[in-house]
MDAnalysis code that builds the backbone (N, CA, C; Angstrom):
import MDAnalysis as mda
import numpy as np

u = mda.Universe.empty(672, n_residues=224, atom_resindex=np.repeat(np.arange(224), 3), trajectory=True)
u.add_TopologyAttr("name", ["N", "CA", "C"] * 224)
u.add_TopologyAttr("resid", np.arange(1, 225))
u.add_TopologyAttr("resname", ["MET", "PRO", "ASP", "ILE", "THR", "SER", "GLN", "LEU", "ASN", "SER", "GLY", "ILE", "ILE", "ASN", "ALA", "PHE", "MET", "ASN", "LEU", "TRP", "TYR", "LEU", "ILE", "PRO", "LEU", "PHE", "PHE", "VAL", "ILE", "ALA", "PHE", "PHE", "LYS", "SER", "ARG", "TYR", "PHE", "LYS", "GLY", "LYS", "MET", "GLY", "GLU", "ALA", "PHE", "VAL", "ASN", "SER", "ALA", "ILE", "ASN", "ARG", "LYS", "LEU", "ASP", "LYS", "THR", "GLN", "TYR", "HIS", "LEU", "ILE", "LYS", "ASP", "ALA", "THR", "LEU", "PRO", "THR", "PRO", "ASP", "GLY", "THR", "THR", "GLN", "VAL", "ASP", "HIS", "ILE", "ILE", "VAL", "SER", "LYS", "PHE", "GLY", "ILE", "PHE", "VAL", "ILE", "GLU", "THR", "LYS", "ASN", "MET", "LYS", "GLY", "TRP", "ILE", "PHE", "GLY", "GLY", "LYS", "ASN", "GLN", "LYS", "THR", "TRP", "THR", "GLN", "SER", "ILE", "TYR", "LYS", "ASN", "LYS", "ASN", "LYS", "PHE", "GLN", "ASN", "PRO", "LEU", "HIS", "GLN", "ASN", "TYR", "LYS", "HIS", "ILE", "LYS", "THR", "LEU", "GLU", "ASN", "LEU", "LEU", "ASP", "LEU", "SER", "ASN", "ASP", "LYS", "PHE", "HIS", "SER", "ILE", "VAL", "VAL", "PHE", "ILE", "GLY", "ASP", "SER", "THR", "PHE", "LYS", "THR", "LYS", "MET", "PRO", "GLU", "ASN", "VAL", "LEU", "SER", "GLY", "GLY", "TYR", "THR", "ASP", "TYR", "ILE", "LYS", "SER", "LYS", "ASP", "THR", "ILE", "LEU", "PHE", "THR", "ASP", "ASN", "GLU", "VAL", "GLU", "LYS", "VAL", "ILE", "GLU", "GLN", "ILE", "GLU", "SER", "ASP", "ARG", "TYR", "GLU", "ARG", "GLY", "TYR", "LYS", "THR", "ASN", "ARG", "GLU", "HIS", "VAL", "LYS", "HIS", "LEU", "LYS", "GLN", "SER", "HIS", "SER", "LYS", "VAL", "ARG", "LYS", "GLU", "PRO", "SER", "PHE"])
u.atoms.positions = np.array([
    [47.036, -30.729, 30.062],
    [45.850, -29.820, 30.378],
    [45.399, -29.502, 28.954],
    [44.021, -29.793, 28.799],
    [42.993, -29.408, 27.682],
    [43.210, -27.806, 27.508],
    [43.458, -27.613, 26.377],
    [43.049, -26.068, 25.793],
    [41.661, -25.357, 26.318],
    [41.656, -24.321, 26.883],
    [40.467, -23.845, 27.356],
    [39.919, -23.065, 25.854],
    [40.647, -22.436, 25.127],
    [40.284, -21.651, 24.203],
    [39.477, -22.745, 22.983],
    [40.339, -23.942, 22.997],
    [39.834, -25.023, 21.801],
    [38.415, -25.496, 22.499],
    [38.251, -25.598, 23.807],
    [36.998, -26.149, 24.318],
    [36.050, -25.222, 24.079],
    [36.348, -24.017, 24.309],
    [35.120, -22.974, 24.073],
    [34.829, -22.980, 22.691],
    [35.814, -22.862, 21.774],
    [35.314, -22.754, 20.313],
    [34.551, -23.901, 19.888],
    [35.013, -25.423, 20.432],
    [34.091, -26.638, 20.073],
    [32.830, -26.367, 20.588],
    [32.647, -26.077, 21.726],
    [31.451, -25.710, 22.485],
    [30.265, -24.855, 21.625],
    [30.908, -23.842, 21.023],
    [30.278, -22.936, 20.393],
    [29.800, -23.429, 19.179],
    [30.647, -24.223, 18.546],
    [30.357, -24.843, 17.032],
    [29.227, -25.946, 17.115],
    [29.603, -26.548, 18.278],
    [28.316, -27.560, 18.846],
    [26.949, -27.164, 19.234],
    [26.865, -26.031, 19.325],
    [25.841, -25.255, 19.710],
    [25.306, -24.732, 18.637],
    [26.002, -24.356, 17.702],
    [25.590, -23.607, 16.433],
    [24.912, -24.816, 15.716],
    [25.556, -25.988, 15.538],
    [25.063, -27.192, 14.838],
    [23.747, -27.614, 15.109],
    [23.678, -27.540, 16.618],
    [22.416, -28.002, 17.170],
    [21.194, -27.054, 16.927],
    [21.833, -25.799, 16.677],
    [20.486, -24.730, 16.606],
    [20.450, -24.203, 15.182],
    [21.181, -24.699, 14.210],
    [21.307, -24.095, 13.073],
    [19.948, -24.042, 12.233],
    [19.144, -24.897, 12.543],
    [17.745, -24.745, 12.133],
    [16.879, -23.501, 12.539],
    [17.481, -22.820, 13.499],
    [16.707, -21.865, 13.870],
    [16.979, -20.717, 12.955],
    [18.008, -20.413, 12.518],
    [18.428, -19.419, 11.770],
    [17.471, -18.997, 10.590],
    [17.021, -20.000, 9.873],
    [15.931, -19.669, 8.754],
    [14.529, -19.431, 9.433],
    [14.338, -20.058, 10.422],
    [13.126, -19.747, 11.238],
    [12.935, -18.481, 11.641],
    [14.084, -17.664, 11.933],
    [14.050, -16.548, 12.419],
    [14.125, -15.537, 11.288],
    [14.353, -15.720, 10.014],
    [13.976, -15.003, 8.895],
    [12.798, -15.059, 8.604],
    [12.130, -16.138, 8.639],
    [10.557, -16.570, 8.163],
    [9.970, -15.772, 9.025],
    [10.156, -15.758, 10.564],
    [9.165, -15.021, 11.267],
    [9.523, -13.349, 11.177],
    [10.751, -12.906, 10.907],
    [10.942, -11.635, 10.821],
    [10.339, -10.810, 9.453],
    [10.104, -12.100, 8.463],
    [9.323, -11.611, 7.172],
    [7.803, -11.492, 7.521],
    [7.332, -12.547, 7.868],
    [6.245, -12.300, 8.374],
    [5.615, -11.032, 9.208],
    [6.453, -10.754, 10.075],
    [6.276, -9.302, 10.855],
    [6.547, -8.039, 10.339],
    [7.129, -8.294, 8.867],
    [7.656, -7.283, 8.219],
    [6.314, -6.253, 7.700],
    [6.782, -4.835, 7.664],
    [5.653, -3.900, 6.884],
    [5.248, -4.257, 5.702],
    [6.389, -4.773, 4.819],
    [6.073, -5.393, 3.214],
    [5.198, -6.369, 3.539],
    [5.184, -7.417, 4.002],
    [4.137, -8.570, 4.175],
    [2.856, -8.162, 4.641],
    [2.755, -7.365, 5.631],
    [1.699, -6.900, 6.185],
    [1.044, -6.093, 5.049],
    [1.689, -5.246, 4.353],
    [0.922, -4.356, 3.173],
    [0.396, -5.319, 2.241],
    [1.048, -6.466, 1.793],
    [0.658, -7.389, 0.973],
    [-0.390, -8.195, 1.358],
    [-0.480, -8.476, 2.582],
    [-1.845, -9.322, 3.103],
    [-2.939, -8.246, 3.061],
    [-2.766, -6.941, 3.587],
    [-3.855, -6.169, 3.411],
    [-4.454, -5.947, 1.713],
    [-3.533, -5.989, 0.882],
    [-3.923, -5.810, -0.358],
    [-4.802, -6.908, -0.945],
    [-4.049, -8.185, -0.567],
    [-4.764, -9.297, -1.000],
    [-6.246, -9.363, -0.474],
    [-6.467, -9.073, 0.797],
    [-7.883, -8.894, 1.346],
    [-8.590, -8.015, 0.897],
    [-8.202, -6.963, 0.559],
    [-9.242, -6.141, -0.417],
    [-9.530, -6.549, -1.858],
    [-8.385, -7.180, -2.383],
    [-8.422, -7.613, -3.583],
    [-9.688, -8.652, -3.517],
    [-9.797, -9.623, -3.016],
    [-10.490, -10.657, -2.542],
    [-11.862, -10.270, -2.220],
    [-12.182, -9.122, -1.515],
    [-13.140, -8.758, -1.192],
    [-13.902, -7.811, -2.408],
    [-13.068, -7.283, -3.296],
    [-13.595, -6.711, -4.561],
    [-14.012, -7.893, -5.416],
    [-13.129, -8.814, -5.682],
    [-13.894, -10.045, -6.578],
    [-14.856, -10.729, -6.198],
    [-15.245, -10.728, -5.053],
    [-16.365, -11.387, -4.361],
    [-17.730, -10.455, -4.320],
    [-17.365, -9.146, -4.470],
    [-18.730, -8.576, -3.873],
    [-18.879, -7.524, -4.777],
    [-18.038, -7.190, -6.023],
    [-18.248, -6.175, -7.028],
    [-18.666, -7.249, -8.371],
    [-19.481, -6.799, -9.415],
    [-19.603, -7.498, -10.432],
    [-18.580, -7.108, -11.491],
    [-17.992, -8.178, -11.882],
    [-16.717, -8.189, -12.790],
    [-16.822, -7.614, -14.063],
    [-18.224, -7.676, -14.458],
    [-18.715, -7.245, -15.713],
    [-18.768, -5.460, -15.887],
    [-18.864, -5.067, -14.502],
    [-19.064, -3.739, -14.366],
    [-17.625, -2.909, -13.757],
    [-17.052, -3.619, -12.875],
    [-15.917, -3.120, -12.437],
    [-14.805, -3.869, -12.749],
    [-13.681, -3.337, -13.214],
    [-12.547, -3.875, -13.652],
    [-11.308, -3.576, -13.105],
    [-10.669, -4.688, -12.194],
    [-9.676, -4.334, -11.287],
    [-8.485, -4.236, -11.597],
    [-7.416, -3.365, -11.522],
    [-6.090, -3.637, -11.784],
    [-5.546, -3.420, -10.378],
    [-4.551, -4.520, -10.299],
    [-3.789, -4.721, -8.904],
    [-2.306, -4.072, -8.940],
    [-1.930, -3.477, -8.035],
    [-0.409, -3.265, -7.496],
    [0.049, -2.752, -8.907],
    [-0.284, -1.469, -9.189],
    [0.107, -0.874, -10.385],
    [1.398, 0.228, -10.125],
    [2.358, 0.105, -10.562],
    [3.370, 0.789, -10.865],
    [3.634, 1.895, -11.975],
    [3.307, 3.060, -11.670],
    [3.252, 3.640, -12.905],
    [4.261, 4.889, -12.874],
    [4.781, 5.416, -13.886],
    [5.662, 6.354, -14.267],
    [5.182, 7.684, -13.630],
    [6.141, 8.684, -12.845],
    [5.839, 9.845, -12.535],
    [7.057, 10.721, -12.877],
    [6.926, 12.018, -12.919],
    [8.179, 12.970, -13.675],
    [9.162, 12.867, -12.776],
    [9.289, 12.392, -11.405],
    [10.386, 12.275, -10.459],
    [10.873, 10.621, -10.016],
    [10.116, 9.680, -10.861],
    [10.426, 8.254, -10.425],
    [9.291, 7.476, -10.953],
    [8.724, 6.755, -9.885],
    [7.464, 6.110, -9.861],
    [6.423, 6.304, -8.761],
    [5.429, 5.817, -8.931],
    [4.368, 5.679, -7.831],
    [3.634, 4.305, -7.721],
    [3.238, 3.925, -6.916],
    [2.892, 2.374, -6.759],
    [1.367, 2.799, -6.286],
    [0.331, 2.069, -7.160],
    [-1.175, 2.150, -6.399],
    [-1.584, 0.835, -6.300],
    [-2.059, 0.628, -5.165],
    [-2.723, -0.487, -4.475],
    [-3.795, -1.262, -5.381],
    [-4.684, -0.574, -5.707],
    [-5.805, -0.971, -6.318],
    [-6.531, -0.125, -7.218],
    [-6.553, -0.148, -8.671],
    [-7.499, 0.997, -9.550],
    [-8.546, 0.015, -9.827],
    [-9.707, 0.614, -9.753],
    [-11.083, -0.038, -10.279],
    [-11.679, 1.037, -11.275],
    [-11.698, 0.277, -12.569],
    [-12.066, 1.294, -13.682],
    [-13.560, 0.790, -14.117],
    [-14.625, 1.472, -14.047],
    [-16.012, 1.387, -14.536],
    [-16.493, 2.336, -15.088],
    [-18.034, 2.409, -15.389],
    [-18.568, 3.520, -16.151],
    [-19.090, 4.476, -15.329],
    [-18.695, 4.398, -13.750],
    [-19.107, 5.260, -12.622],
    [-17.744, 5.712, -12.230],
    [-16.692, 5.700, -12.685],
    [-15.562, 6.361, -12.638],
    [-14.257, 5.533, -12.506],
    [-13.234, 6.206, -11.874],
    [-12.056, 5.336, -11.561],
    [-11.924, 5.238, -10.038],
    [-12.035, 4.535, -9.464],
    [-11.973, 4.331, -8.080],
    [-10.283, 3.668, -7.812],
    [-9.541, 4.859, -7.080],
    [-8.176, 4.638, -6.459],
    [-8.310, 4.308, -5.147],
    [-7.732, 3.058, -4.694],
    [-7.973, 2.603, -3.320],
    [-6.241, 2.509, -2.670],
    [-6.144, 3.127, -1.716],
    [-4.764, 2.907, -0.870],
    [-4.972, 2.118, 0.250],
    [-4.530, 1.036, 0.533],
    [-4.892, 0.009, 1.926],
    [-4.069, 0.293, 2.818],
    [-4.079, 0.308, 4.029],
    [-3.310, 0.091, 5.430],
    [-3.686, -0.825, 6.233],
    [-3.032, -1.757, 6.189],
    [-2.975, -2.793, 7.280],
    [-2.291, -2.691, 8.451],
    [-3.095, -1.886, 9.707],
    [-2.548, -1.541, 10.728],
    [-3.447, -2.013, 12.089],
    [-2.725, -1.892, 12.961],
    [-3.651, -2.167, 14.431],
    [-3.183, -0.989, 15.204],
    [-4.051, -1.006, 16.317],
    [-4.265, -0.009, 17.512],
    [-5.029, 1.106, 17.097],
    [-4.965, 2.228, 17.687],
    [-5.777, 3.550, 17.689],
    [-5.093, 4.371, 16.596],
    [-6.132, 4.947, 15.700],
    [-5.561, 5.851, 14.418],
    [-6.097, 7.298, 14.702],
    [-5.349, 7.985, 14.680],
    [-5.554, 9.593, 14.683],
    [-5.027, 10.194, 13.267],
    [-6.092, 11.271, 12.884],
    [-5.671, 11.741, 11.846],
    [-6.982, 12.927, 11.346],
    [-6.811, 13.513, 10.422],
    [-7.706, 14.443, 9.563],
    [-7.227, 14.627, 8.248],
    [-8.195, 15.163, 7.392],
    [-8.059, 15.317, 6.200],
    [-6.939, 16.305, 5.682],
    [-6.961, 17.064, 6.425],
    [-6.009, 18.083, 6.010],
    [-4.210, 17.833, 6.622],
    [-4.289, 16.940, 7.542],
    [-3.008, 16.988, 8.634],
    [-2.032, 16.143, 7.508],
    [-0.712, 16.559, 7.695],
    [0.157, 16.071, 6.942],
    [0.476, 14.739, 7.172],
    [0.358, 14.420, 8.491],
    [0.969, 13.055, 8.917],
    [-0.191, 12.479, 10.111],
    [-0.378, 11.053, 10.153],
    [-1.382, 10.755, 11.178],
    [-0.698, 9.896, 11.969],
    [-1.349, 9.379, 13.154],
    [-0.763, 8.665, 14.345],
    [-1.141, 7.408, 14.629],
    [-0.394, 6.429, 14.723],
    [-0.916, 5.221, 15.074],
    [-0.360, 4.802, 16.425],
    [-1.286, 4.539, 17.547],
    [-0.900, 4.361, 18.721],
    [-1.372, 3.120, 19.378],
    [-0.688, 2.322, 19.880],
    [-0.608, 0.967, 20.401],
    [0.382, 1.150, 21.855],
    [-0.960, 0.920, 22.799],
    [-0.562, 1.152, 24.191],
    [0.176, 2.635, 24.216],
    [1.332, 2.553, 24.782],
    [2.148, 3.807, 24.943],
    [3.410, 4.423, 23.849],
    [3.036, 3.219, 22.684],
    [3.971, 3.522, 21.666],
    [3.217, 4.224, 20.380],
    [3.816, 5.264, 19.894],
    [3.109, 6.181, 18.893],
    [4.035, 6.118, 17.668],
    [3.417, 6.097, 16.611],
    [3.973, 6.184, 15.199],
    [3.349, 7.161, 14.249],
    [4.185, 7.818, 13.680],
    [3.335, 8.867, 12.739],
    [3.568, 8.073, 11.033],
    [2.846, 8.170, 10.432],
    [2.662, 7.825, 9.207],
    [2.146, 8.936, 8.373],
    [2.385, 8.976, 6.778],
    [1.976, 9.783, 5.636],
    [0.306, 9.717, 5.732],
    [-0.255, 10.807, 5.893],
    [-1.647, 11.019, 5.534],
    [-1.851, 10.045, 4.142],
    [-2.543, 9.144, 3.996],
    [-2.953, 8.287, 3.234],
    [-3.741, 9.067, 2.145],
    [-4.633, 10.016, 2.457],
    [-5.480, 10.720, 1.354],
    [-4.367, 11.611, 0.504],
    [-3.348, 12.044, 1.333],
    [-2.396, 12.573, 0.478],
    [-1.442, 11.661, -0.375],
    [-1.191, 10.638, -0.013],
    [-0.960, 9.692, -0.730],
    [-1.461, 9.418, -1.792],
    [-2.582, 9.290, -1.856],
    [-3.451, 8.913, -2.824],
    [-4.031, 9.718, -3.809],
    [-3.863, 11.148, -3.312],
    [-3.690, 12.157, -4.125],
    [-2.691, 12.231, -5.276],
    [-1.480, 11.995, -4.835],
    [-0.519, 11.958, -5.761],
    [-0.758, 10.740, -6.802],
    [-1.434, 9.524, -6.336],
    [-1.629, 8.558, -7.124],
    [-2.701, 8.946, -8.419],
    [-3.667, 9.723, -7.868],
    [-4.807, 10.095, -8.776],
    [-4.084, 11.427, -9.675],
    [-3.272, 12.208, -9.448],
    [-2.931, 13.011, -10.254],
    [-1.974, 12.512, -11.094],
    [-1.316, 11.361, -11.079],
    [-0.305, 10.547, -11.723],
    [-1.449, 9.817, -12.863],
    [-2.611, 9.386, -12.630],
    [-3.399, 8.917, -13.462],
    [-4.139, 9.788, -14.145],
    [-4.192, 11.153, -13.755],
    [-5.040, 12.241, -14.422],
    [-4.200, 12.518, -15.582],
    [-2.910, 12.862, -15.295],
    [-1.953, 13.240, -16.332],
    [-1.778, 12.086, -17.310],
    [-1.601, 10.730, -16.841],
    [-1.365, 9.481, -17.664],
    [-2.599, 9.606, -18.927],
    [-3.755, 9.599, -18.288],
    [-5.175, 9.553, -19.008],
    [-5.535, 10.707, -19.795],
    [-5.176, 11.601, -19.339],
    [-5.507, 13.249, -19.531],
    [-7.002, 13.180, -19.517],
    [-7.342, 13.176, -18.223],
    [-8.616, 13.176, -17.580],
    [-8.436, 14.163, -16.502],
    [-10.037, 14.823, -16.153],
    [-10.074, 15.818, -14.842],
    [-10.504, 15.024, -13.819],
    [-10.377, 15.846, -12.610],
    [-10.474, 15.259, -11.434],
    [-11.702, 14.648, -10.959],
    [-12.850, 15.147, -11.733],
    [-14.197, 14.626, -11.395],
    [-14.335, 13.259, -12.034],
    [-13.498, 12.632, -12.419],
    [-13.724, 11.470, -13.096],
    [-13.069, 10.229, -11.924],
    [-12.390, 10.769, -11.019],
    [-11.834, 9.707, -9.707],
    [-12.667, 9.852, -8.707],
    [-12.356, 8.634, -7.822],
    [-12.740, 8.580, -6.625],
    [-11.677, 7.843, -5.686],
    [-11.397, 8.836, -4.800],
    [-10.170, 8.172, -3.856],
    [-10.812, 7.521, -2.557],
    [-10.329, 6.515, -2.289],
    [-10.732, 5.700, -1.116],
    [-9.473, 5.279, -0.371],
    [-9.694, 5.352, 0.885],
    [-8.518, 4.776, 1.959],
    [-9.222, 3.654, 2.705],
    [-8.647, 2.380, 2.665],
    [-9.102, 1.239, 3.396],
    [-8.181, 0.948, 4.611],
    [-8.533, 0.893, 5.781],
    [-7.859, 0.120, 6.985],
    [-8.351, -1.256, 7.248],
    [-7.292, -2.129, 6.911],
    [-7.312, -3.566, 7.046],
    [-6.610, -4.070, 8.619],
    [-7.222, -4.695, 9.337],
    [-6.566, -5.157, 10.496],
    [-7.320, -4.900, 11.773],
    [-6.773, -4.851, 12.950],
    [-7.349, -4.500, 14.015],
    [-7.036, -3.354, 14.649],
    [-7.849, -2.114, 13.829],
    [-7.628, -0.850, 14.070],
    [-8.873, -0.244, 14.499],
    [-8.789, 0.940, 15.171],
    [-10.000, 1.686, 15.600],
    [-9.821, 3.233, 15.351],
    [-10.310, 3.864, 14.499],
    [-10.341, 5.287, 14.567],
    [-10.977, 6.200, 15.722],
    [-10.017, 6.859, 15.916],
    [-10.247, 7.573, 17.167],
    [-10.509, 9.085, 16.910],
    [-10.406, 9.407, 15.760],
    [-11.048, 10.869, 15.426],
    [-12.059, 10.563, 14.322],
    [-12.826, 11.638, 13.831],
    [-13.680, 11.404, 12.853],
    [-13.169, 11.603, 11.609],
    [-13.464, 10.672, 10.633],
    [-12.933, 10.451, 9.369],
    [-13.459, 10.905, 8.153],
    [-13.065, 11.430, 7.212],
    [-13.964, 11.704, 5.839],
    [-14.678, 10.346, 5.638],
    [-15.703, 10.382, 4.833],
    [-16.566, 9.410, 4.480],
    [-15.601, 8.584, 3.311],
    [-14.597, 8.814, 2.894],
    [-14.048, 7.969, 1.952],
    [-12.776, 7.094, 2.588],
    [-12.670, 7.182, 3.751],
    [-11.686, 6.721, 4.914],
    [-12.318, 5.655, 5.549],
    [-12.113, 4.228, 5.041],
    [-13.149, 3.377, 5.661],
    [-12.395, 2.078, 6.372],
    [-13.137, 1.414, 7.200],
    [-12.461, 0.099, 7.725],
    [-13.409, -0.914, 7.695],
    [-14.614, -0.590, 6.342],
    [-15.321, -1.733, 6.356],
    [-16.348, -1.213, 5.358],
    [-16.783, -1.865, 4.603],
    [-18.038, -1.551, 3.730],
    [-17.683, -0.741, 2.462],
    [-16.540, -0.900, 2.147],
    [-15.837, -0.147, 1.067],
    [-16.559, -0.471, -0.195],
    [-16.867, -1.975, -0.540],
    [-17.468, -1.982, -1.495],
    [-18.704, -1.357, -1.836],
    [-19.572, -1.290, -0.514],
    [-20.759, -0.820, -0.544],
    [-20.792, 0.660, -0.800],
    [-19.420, 1.394, -0.360],
    [-19.125, 2.751, -0.807],
    [-19.078, 2.928, -2.302],
    [-18.436, 1.909, -2.885],
    [-17.908, 1.809, -4.521],
    [-19.326, 1.973, -5.162],
    [-20.366, 0.844, -4.852],
    [-21.252, 0.979, -5.235],
    [-22.353, 2.032, -5.121],
    [-22.139, 2.932, -4.054],
    [-22.951, 3.832, -4.041],
    [-22.856, 5.154, -5.133],
    [-21.614, 5.083, -5.880],
    [-21.388, 5.982, -6.838],
    [-21.841, 5.434, -8.058],
    [-23.292, 6.136, -8.406],
    [-23.721, 5.522, -9.539],
    [-24.043, 6.420, -10.693],
    [-23.439, 7.316, -10.554],
    [-23.648, 8.615, -11.701],
    [-22.359, 7.847, -12.912],
    [-23.116, 7.876, -14.060],
    [-22.003, 7.386, -15.214],
    [-21.574, 8.461, -15.677],
    [-20.024, 7.889, -15.860],
    [-18.897, 9.102, -16.163],
    [-18.588, 8.488, -17.465],
    [-18.371, 7.240, -17.881],
    [-17.742, 6.742, -18.928],
    [-18.615, 5.898, -19.652],
    [-18.381, 5.806, -21.169],
    [-19.222, 4.736, -21.945],
    [-18.280, 3.790, -21.700],
    [-18.979, 2.551, -22.367],
    [-18.237, 0.911, -22.295],
    [-17.019, 1.421, -23.296],
    [-17.138, 2.065, -24.106],
    [-15.783, 2.078, -25.031],
    [-15.028, 3.115, -24.421],
    [-15.045, 4.018, -23.679],
    [-14.133, 4.585, -22.511],
    [-13.318, 4.006, -21.720],
    [-14.250, 3.026, -21.083],
    [-13.718, 2.434, -19.954],
    [-12.828, 1.300, -20.648],
    [-12.942, 0.686, -21.881],
    [-12.000, 0.112, -22.527],
    [-10.638, 0.760, -22.899],
    [-11.063, 2.108, -23.220],
    [-9.682, 2.701, -23.561],
    [-8.829, 3.139, -22.367],
    [-9.443, 3.469, -21.232],
    [-8.671, 3.644, -20.084],
    [-8.168, 2.077, -19.313],
    [-8.812, 1.302, -19.385],
    [-7.959, 0.130, -18.988],
    [-7.021, -0.218, -19.886],
    [-7.011, -0.114, -21.179],
    [-5.821, -0.392, -22.127],
    [-4.752, 0.548, -21.874],
    [-4.946, 1.790, -21.797],
    [-3.945, 2.869, -21.357],
    [-3.023, 2.687, -20.023],
    [-3.725, 2.209, -19.028],
    [-3.221, 2.100, -17.624],
    [-2.277, 0.575, -17.776],
    [-2.979, -0.428, -18.376],
    [-1.887, -1.675, -18.671],
    [-1.048, -1.512, -19.446],
    [-0.925, -0.624, -20.462],
    [0.165, -0.135, -21.303],
    [1.285, 0.557, -20.741],
    [0.930, 1.534, -19.788],
    [2.054, 2.334, -19.374],
    [2.495, 2.042, -17.974],
    [1.521, 1.207, -17.267],
    [2.200, 0.368, -16.086],
    [3.518, -0.397, -16.237],
    [4.277, -0.425, -15.328],
    [5.844, -1.168, -15.250],
    [5.233, -2.699, -14.904],
    [6.149, -3.753, -15.414],
    [6.013, -4.927, -15.475],
    [5.882, -5.331, -13.962],
    [5.041, -6.084, -13.461],
    [5.173, -6.505, -11.895],
    [6.109, -7.652, -11.943],
    [6.660, -7.221, -10.611],
    [8.009, -8.078, -10.241],
    [8.578, -7.622, -9.411],
    [10.066, -8.444, -9.068],
    [10.939, -8.111, -7.976],
    [11.646, -6.831, -8.437],
    [12.130, -6.676, -9.739],
    [12.907, -5.752, -10.328],
    [12.034, -4.257, -10.511],
    [10.928, -4.159, -10.513],
    [9.905, -3.105, -10.348],
    [9.877, -2.621, -8.914],
    [9.532, -3.446, -8.265],
    [9.644, -3.284, -6.468],
    [10.671, -2.925, -6.093],
    [11.819, -3.392, -6.277],
    [12.998, -2.823, -6.100],
    [13.411, -1.329, -6.330],
    [13.031, -1.240, -7.704],
    [13.324, 0.247, -8.320],
    [12.543, 1.302, -7.487],
    [11.283, 0.745, -7.289],
    [10.336, 1.846, -6.812],
    [10.645, 2.081, -5.287],
    [11.138, 1.043, -4.548],
    [11.670, 1.287, -3.116],
    [12.969, 2.295, -3.181],
    [13.733, 1.888, -4.248],
    [15.119, 2.766, -4.268],
    [14.883, 4.179, -4.673],
    [13.514, 4.582, -5.340],
    [13.375, 5.798, -5.308],
    [12.710, 6.380, -4.288],
    [11.738, 5.775, -3.547],
    [11.047, 6.079, -2.284],
    [12.435, 6.592, -1.398],
    [13.433, 5.580, -0.994],
    [14.236, 6.036, -0.308],
    [15.147, 7.292, -0.280],
    [15.324, 7.460, -1.720],
    [16.081, 8.991, -2.296],
    [15.384, 10.003, -1.959],
    [13.915, 9.741, -2.196],
    [12.807, 11.053, -1.869],
    [12.837, 11.253, -0.631],
    [13.137, 10.366, 0.500],
    [12.830, 10.712, 1.809],
    [14.254, 11.266, 2.299],
    [15.181, 10.649, 1.598],
    [16.526, 11.278, 2.213],
    [16.885, 12.777, 1.724],
    [16.088, 13.232, 0.660],
    [16.301, 14.440, 0.023],
    [15.207, 15.325, 1.007],
    [14.171, 14.797, 1.144],
    [13.238, 15.652, 2.412],
    [14.036, 15.873, 3.745],
    [14.690, 14.760, 4.111],
    [15.509, 15.190, 5.438],
    [16.682, 15.986, 5.331],
    [17.162, 16.009, 4.307],
    [18.221, 17.048, 4.153],
    [17.845, 18.446, 3.821],
    [16.581, 18.907, 3.516],
    [16.324, 20.019, 3.013],
    [16.372, 20.960, 4.415],
    [16.881, 22.210, 4.165],
    [17.237, 22.912, 5.743],
    [15.654, 23.440, 5.951],
    [15.665, 23.666, 7.054],
    [14.079, 24.202, 7.838],
    [14.391, 25.720, 8.425],
    [13.434, 26.432, 7.883],
    [13.416, 27.969, 8.465],
    [12.470, 28.192, 9.481],
])
């Protein structure tokens, strides 16, 4: 009489051998659905629009800059240096309805009945700008904060003028007051490029590690 356990094991092995190719496919699909991939796609979309619609002799783009902070690092999606100021752009690749306000700590993404909270991107960009202020020894009036939403999202509350889902290059070009000389623009670019961490997997890994530690610390703080 055949051993039932052996037959069962053999069947499992055969099924695995026939379907092994689905395993890498599963990881590929999971990667394309990940927040990391969506974020990078959103950044690439904005980078492309900036390169196509802004004069490169007037606007210098610095992409994905990881900069040192007193408590670790901060990662800036896009920095545009020009004689009209330094534009600091935070990109969100999201879908659904977006609810939020300038002074709210968290905003809400609503997709049908599912609601997800996320950090107010204006506050997130505030930290980026403060980091650059300290790094470059410049005052806040030299900076322009912009938040860009990419994807199939709709604002369901009135947003500040610098929170946009389109027209962000027009918004940048609308800032036409000269704040820097050409020589100062070059010095700002050199300083940022000099102080940023080298782009790559190691830098991203260390930045993510720092974020996890920071979030863990916040969760452990007692509330009163």
